[in-house]
Every structure is written in C-alpha cells, then in structure tokens.
C-alpha positions, 0 to 999 in steps of 0.5 A: 348205299343210297345214303352215300350217293345222296350225300355225294350229290349234295357235295357236288351241288355245293361245289357247283354253286361255289364255282358258278359264284366265283366265275360271276365275280371274276368275269369283269369283261363279260357281255350282256349275252354271256351274263344272261346265259350264265344266270340261267345256268346258275338258276338251273344248277342251284337248289333254292326254295325261292321262286324263280321270278324272285331269283331272276330279279336278284340276279339282275340286281347283282348284275347291275352292281357288277357293272357299276364296279366295272365302270369304277374299275375302268375309271380308276385305270384311266385316272392312274394313267392320267396321274402317271402322265402328270408325274412324267411332266412334273418330273421333267420340270424338276418337281415330284408328286406322290401319285398314290396320294393324288389317286386317293384324292381323286377317288375320294372326290369321285365317291363323295360326289353323290354324298355331296349332292345328297347333303346339298338337297338336305340343306335346301330342304330344311333351310327354310324351317331352320331359318324360322327357328333361328329367327324366333330365337333372335326375337326373344333376345331383343325384348330387353335393353341391357346396358353395363353402367359401372364396375366395382373392383377392389376385392382380391379374390372371387365374389360369392354374393352381393346385396343392396340395402333396404334402407337409405342411403342405398349402397351395394354390399359384396361378400368375397373369398378374400375374407372381407365384405365391402360396401360400395357407392352405386353411383360412383363405384367407390368403396365406402366401408370394408368389414374385416371381422371374419377369419374365412371366406365371406359367402353371403351378405344380407342387409337388415330390413329397417336398420343399418346392419349387415348379416354375413356368413363365413367359412369360419363356421360363424355368421356375423351381424355388424353395424355400419354408417356410410356417407355417399360421395358426390356422383361423378359423370358416367363414363361409357364403358360399353364400347364395342371390342376392338381387334387388339383387345385382350381377354383381361382374365389373362392379365397378371393377377397383381395388376388387378389387385393394384386397382383395389381401394387401400384407403377405405374405412373398415369395421373389424368387430361384429356386434353379434356372432352366431355360433352353433354350426360344425361346418362352413356357413354358406348363407344367411338371411333375415326373417321378416321384421329383422328380429330373427335370422336363419343360417345354412351350413355344410353341416347339413343343418339350418339354424334359426337364431334370435338376433338380440340374444344370439341364441339358437331357436330351432335347428332345422335338420333333414337334408341329406347333404350340404346346404347351398343357400337359404332365403326368407319370404319378404312378408311371411315367416317362411324359409326355403333351404336348398341342398346338394341332395337335389331337393329344397325344403320349405319351412313354415314358422307362422305358428310360433308353437310348431314349424312344418316342413315340405320337401320338393324333389324337382331337380336332378342335381344340386339345387344352388338356390331357391328364392321367394317372390312377392307373390305365392311363387318360389323359383329354384335354380340347379346345377342340372341347368334348369330353373323351375317356377313353383306355386306355393299353393300347389307345389307338386309340379313346377308351373314353368321350367327354364332349360339352359346350357350351363349350371345356374348359380344364385338367382334373383327375382325383380319385385317390380318387373317380375324378371328372373336373373340367371347367373351361369358357370359359363360367364353368361347372365340371362333374363327370363320372365316368370312364365319361362320366356327368355327376355335377354342375355347381358352383353359380354365381350373382352371389354365388358361383362364377366370373364369368369363364373358368375356367382350371384345376381341381385336386383335393386328396386330403388330409383338408382341408375343400376337396377341389376347387379352381378358378381363373379369369380373375376373379382368384380361386381357389375351394375347394369341398367335393364329396360323392359318395355311396359308391354312385356311387363304387363304380360 
C-alpha cells in the first residue's frame, strides 16, 4: 500500500542518517578530500528544512571540531609514549612512578593552558580599576589617629556595658556578667569601687547627670540606684602597650582563664546595698537610663516593656508597651524628655514625654534584624545599629527614611556618638571597632592584634567628652575595657 511504502522510506532514510553520522565520528584519520566528499553525501542523503548554505557551514564547523579532537588524540598518544619511556628509565634506576597520574597531570596542564591565558588577560584588564578601589579604601582608614592607652582588667566575666561619669571626678563605670559593676580611675586603670548589690548579670550602667549616683540594670529583674564616693589615685607614667606584635606572640584568648582572673583587684572597696530598687519587670532588665534632669529613670526589659519610674519614690509612672519581642536597649535625649527603645522585633520606638498629660510613640521599621541599640545625638538625629550589619542615621524631623546607611561585615552592638566630634563608634561581634562620621564615611578602624585590642566580641562603646587622656572606651566579652585616644584632624571635624 502507499502508506507502507512511504513509512519504509522514512525508516531507510533514518538508518542512512545514523550510519553516515557514525562514519563521520569513527573516521579519525580521514583526509580533507574524503571529508568534503562525505559531507556532500550526507547533505544529499538527509532530508532537512535548513538551507543548504547553513548546513554546509555547520558541517565545516563539525569538521574543525573533529580535527581538534584528532590533534588532542595524537598528542595524548605521544605523551603516553614519553611516560612509558620515563617509567622505563626510572625503573632501571630502582624508582617507580605512576604513569596514569602523570598522564592526568600532563593532560590537565595542556587543557588548562587556554584557561590560564584567559585568566591572565582578565587580571590584566581589571588590575587598574581594582587598584583604584583598594586605594580608595586605604585612604578612608587613615583619616583618624587611634592609640590604645590603657586596659582595665578585673572582671571575672564578660563586660556588657560601660559609661563615663558626667560629674567630677571623672571615672569609668563597667557592668559585667559576673554580677558586679566597677568604677575605675581613667588615668591609672585602678579599680576604685565595686558594686555587689545585684543577684544577676549587670547589663547596663549609667551615671546621674549632676550627682554621684549610678543606675544599673540586671538579670535579676531589677534596676538599682546606688551612691558612690571615690578618690582618684596619683596618676602613674603611661606605659606604651601599643607595640607591634612579635613572631612569638600568642593569642591571649587561649590563655588559662584562671590566669586572667588572678589579675583582678581583690582589695577594692565595695558597696553592697542600693539606695533605691526599681521593681515591676517580669523578665531580665537589659538596660536603663536617666531622663533629662535625673528625676526619672527608664528601664528596658525582656518582658517586652519599658518602664518609666520616679526616682525619689521608686514608683512606676508609665509602662511603655507595644514591642512584639524582647527589648535590647533604651536611651534618653540629653536635653529633651524623649526616650528611644530598641527591640528584637527589628524596630525601635520613639517615646515623647514632653507633654506631662500624654505621651506619644512612633515606630520605625528600618532594619531587617534585631535592633541592638538606638541613641540620640545632641542635634536632631537618632543613630540605630542592628544585627543586620547596618547602622542608620535618622533625622527626628523626618524619620520616614534614614539620611545615611553604614554597611559593615559584622553585627553591630551598643553604639555611641561623640558629642563634640560627631563620630559614631561601632563595636562588632568580630572583635573590631570602627569609626564613622554622621554622613556614613569611614574614618578609622581601631588597631587589633595579639598584643592589643579586644580578643572576643566587643559589646559596647562610650565616648568621654572631658579633658582626659582617653576619649573613647570599649568593652567586650574578653573581660576587659580599653581606653583609646582618638585624634581626628580639625578639617574632618568641620565637614
């Protein structure tokens, strides 16, 4: 029947196609004349909708590919012969060599030759632009002169927070997970006083604006207000501890923990009873701060609330609710009755108590992870840091979007802003501390090595605006606080 004859014709054509293709692959030693004749036969015997000129070009390309494989095959045979010759010589000398491995190495060298050439071209092409980018980063790191001046060692566990007194004498305060808070002489590094009133980790310390009182927040679900009196010792000559590391230096974080504990002060006077205890939280009190004037205090807790207290009566004035997860920090404005609280719910909230009858709140959603801290500046700015590795600068007059965003390579902990120099100090999880200006330009990274700097996570930073040798302090989970001298050129401060 006509149908059967047409189907059998199609089958024969398909067989011819397969046969002609197999012949073209197996003929590894064919001449150019045979190839061209074979191509013509294939083109005549195939039923294709492609134009003849396009089919001819395709066959030429396939022929070139076949020739390349032929050349590689011949080189492979020659290499194997050379390997066999080398093996014979080595065997005669009493040595053995794996010919297969050597063959693989030689073939790998041959096939990667073109790749290496391409890589070299790419490196040469982009070398100039890459050098420009690297040099631009280098110039930003030399805008400030940073010198480590003093280390404050004595706590038996990590230090969560630190602060500098606003009254004379100027001392440094630290809050530690070892259930204590300590006051230090900035110039000598000696412990002046130890507070032992808490039953849990001391998570925050802030000093009264006009009196010698400290406010500490603790994991025992309370905040304590306690008075102190200290006398500064005679300053000692400053020892240079900023020497470059030697080859035989060891990372001090690997030392025995008992050795570090042995360095702590044992004869330091102590205070064991608080003058005022603020109670009402049902969870860890993670931070606390004084409102302007020092007559009220605010606390932030893991129970998702912030509380406003009257200091004289220790009574609860307002309970600030609204955060969906645990609070991480709280901060008060230096001149106005404003409070900002940050939380693990990726937001921070601005609370306004300027009108005694009411208080308003604004929620800001600028981060994608836990907001670890949000602090006021002297002007109309708020600076927030987060575990999403960013720091954002906001304008209080228009906080719909940040006016500057700083992107880093590590989570950011409790930040601080210098009042006089307008510099943001960023403590990181990766043991680094970086300095930026308010526009987001990087000024410096504090030096760190086996001999100096923090050896574990840096938890907090605090600026000192008084005329002391150290104007920046940092603390971390390596159980120490460090005093730095930061010198910013006047030209940069004016920008």
